[in-house]
N, C-alpha and C positions, 0 to 999 in steps of 0.2 A: 758445626752448628744445623746445616741441612739434615744430618744424619739424626740430631735430637729432636728436630721438628717433626720427623717423618715418624719416630719411635713414639712422642707424645701424642700426634695424633693418632697412631696406632692403639696405644693405650687406651685414650679417649672413646674410640670407637668400641672396642671391646668392654669396658666399663659401663657405655652407654647401654647397648644391646644387653649387658647382663642385668642393668639396673631395670631395663623396659620389662625384661621377662619376669624379674623378681615382682614389678607391681602389677604385671597382667592378671586381671582379677580371675581368669579361667583358670590360673594356676594357684593363685593364691586362697581362694575360697574352697579349695578341695581337703578336707581334714584327712588327717593319718590315722586318728582314731575317732571312731562314732560308738556312742555307748547308747542304746534305746532300752526305755522301759515302758512296757505296754500292759493292756488289759484285752481281754479277749472276750467274745462270744463264740462257743463252739457247736458245731453241727455234725452230730455223727453219721455215717453213712456206713454201706455194706453190712457185714455181719456186725457190728458195732450196734447198728441202730435197731429199736423194737419192731418188731412183726407182727407180735401179739402180746402186749405188755411184757410181764416178766414171765410169762409162761415158755418164753423160748428160750430162757437161761437154763431152764430144767430139763426141755427137751433137746439142748444142745443144737438149737436152731440158731441163737444169736444170743448178743448179750445185754437187751434189754433196755439201753440206753437210748433218751428221748431229746435232752440239751444239754450243754455243757457250758463252762467258764473258764478262763486260764489266766495266768501271768507270764512274762517273758521278760529276761533279761539278757541283751543280746551287745555283744561286743566286735565289733568288725574293725578290721585292721586292712588300711591300704598297702597294697603291695605294686602295683603298677597304675599308672595313669597316661592319659594323652589329652588331647584339646576338650574333649567331648565325652570320654570314658574315665572309668575309675574299675580297676579290679581288686576287690576284698576278699579276704578271709574272714570267716566269722564262727563265732563261739556263740551258743544259745544256752542259758539255763531255763527251762520253762515246766510251766506245772496246769495240766488240764483235770478237770472234775466234771465228771456224768452223773445226770442222775433220773430217776424215773420211779411214778409212784402208779402200783396197781390197785384197783379196787376189789380185788380177788387175793386169796391166799392159796398156797398150793401143798399138798401132800405128797411125799416123794417115797413114803411106805404106808402099811395099813396102819404104823402106830404114832405117826405123827409128821412133820414138815422138816426135821431136821437133817443135816449130813452126817453118818457115822462112818467109822472107821470101814475102808475097802471101797468107797464112793468112787466112782461110779460103776464099779464092776455089776454087770447084769444080775448076778448072784444076790445079791444085796440090794437092789435098785427095781422098784416098782414104775409101773406105768404113772405118769405125774396125773393128779387127781385136782381140779380146781374147786375150791370149796370157799364159804363164806368167810369173809376176812378182808384184811388188807395187807400191801406189801410195798416194800420200796427197797431201790438200790441206790447204791453211789460207788462209783469207780474212779480210782485217783491213778493218774499218769505222771507222775515228774520224769523230766528228761533231759537228756544232753544232747544237741545237733551239734554237729562239726562241718563248716560246708563252705562253699565259695560264692559270690555274689559279683554280678556283672551290674554297676549303675552307669546309667544314660542320662546325661546333663542336658537340661532343656532349655536353658538360658545361657545368654552371654557372661553374666556375673556367677556362675556355678552356684546357683543357690535353691534350684529345684531339679529331684531327678528321680528316674523311673529306675527301680532296682529289681534283677531277677536272680533269685537263688536257688541251689539246691545243695542237701546236705545227707550225712548218713547220720542216724539218731539212734541213741541208746535210751531205752523205755523201762522202766520198773513200773509194773502194773498189778494193782492190788485194789482191794474195795470190800465191801460189805452188803449184804442182801439181809434185809429185816422181814418177818412174817407176824403177824398176830390172828390168830384164829379166835374166834369169840369164845369164851370161858377157859382159855389157855393163858399163859405167860406169853410174852413176847419172845422170840427167838430168832437168830441170826446164824448166817455163813458167813465166813468171811475168805477171800481168794487170799492165798498165800502169795507172798512176794515172787511176781515172775520177770525174769528180766527176758526182754526181746529187743531185738534191732529193726530198723526198717529205713525208709529214705523219705524226705519230705520237701516239698518246693513252694517258693513263696514268690510274691510279685507285690511291690511296694512302691510306694509315692512319698517323698520325703523333701520337706522345704525349711530351708534354714533362712529363719527371718531375724537373725542375731547373729554376731561371729560364731558365737557358741552354743545358741540354743536354736533349737527347731521342733517341728513336728513329722509325724509319719503316719499312714492307713496302710493297710495292706490285707491281703488274705493269701492263707497258707493251706497246702493239703499234705496230711500226712499217713504214710501206711506204716501204724506201730509195730506190728508184729510178722512184719514180711519173712524175717528169719528167724531161728530159733524155737520153733513150734515145738510142743509137747504136749504129752495126755499121759497122766500116771493116775494109780489109786491114792486117795489121801491116807496117811499113817497116823491121821490125827482126828476125831469127830469134831465136829462143827467147823472146819478148816475143809478147803478143796482147792486144786488147783486150776490155772486158767482152761484147760483142755481145747487148745487149739489145733491140734493136730488129728487127724483123721485114725481112728484104733476101733474098728469094728468088733476085734476081739474083746478089746474092754467092754463095749457098749455098743449092740447094734446103731445107735441113734448116732453115734460117732463115725458115721461111716466117710465123712469128709472133713476135710480141715477150714478153719473158718479165717477170713481177712478182714480186720478190723481198718477201719478210714474214717477221717473226719477233717471237715472243713474248720479253720480257723480265721475267723473276721477282727481284726485288728486294730489298734491304735495307741498312741501315746507321745511321750516327750522325747527329743533327740538331743545329746550333747555332744559337742565337736571339740577335738583337742588337735594341735599339733598343725605339721606339713609334712606332707612328702616330699 
């Protein structure tokens, strides 16, 4: 009987400890899976940003972007947690769209403003001429980012957290530049699809106001063409490549590589599932 009492007491202690741990809100409120959907305002910097309207595109100085917007769908998977921390891996499917307008048009050749076969080889490419007219651009960047994030919880119930992430991303960069010169039909030049890879960093704040629902706000900095730069002549009129690698033998104005960068300011809803 004495042995049985001791055994029952031990089982009670173990069960009580396990039960207390199970209802500890600092453990209970940390999700296994978080899904975030976001909208964003995007600000181009470095060689993505326009320095002289759209002229910089044709002079190979920059990519002529002024403002942008985007969307993201983010899946975060918890892999480790402690009392106030959680380590997560994540996969983000995103899209960024940049635009700009110019009250000028530009002639690339003596006979017009369209890209032709061999562009931008110097023998077929003259000095950029600003002429009366209008032009505008758009640049599209769908991407996939794979990374890791550290969440630091700031309250006892694990409802709010500061999150710090770093990722490697895959970007498909394309777009189109339109020009209209008075007395002529509108023309356009299309960027062929260019695959580039880079890195991104995130800082965000998230808050859970329901067991399964919350919101988040944050900022992200991305270098989308850090790796895989290339410059080559087009084999099709009205199309061109991204031309982000220095190649002065192709064109003297391509004397150095161009590096894109942009900030993303985002916010949206968060969904929480499961427990780690």
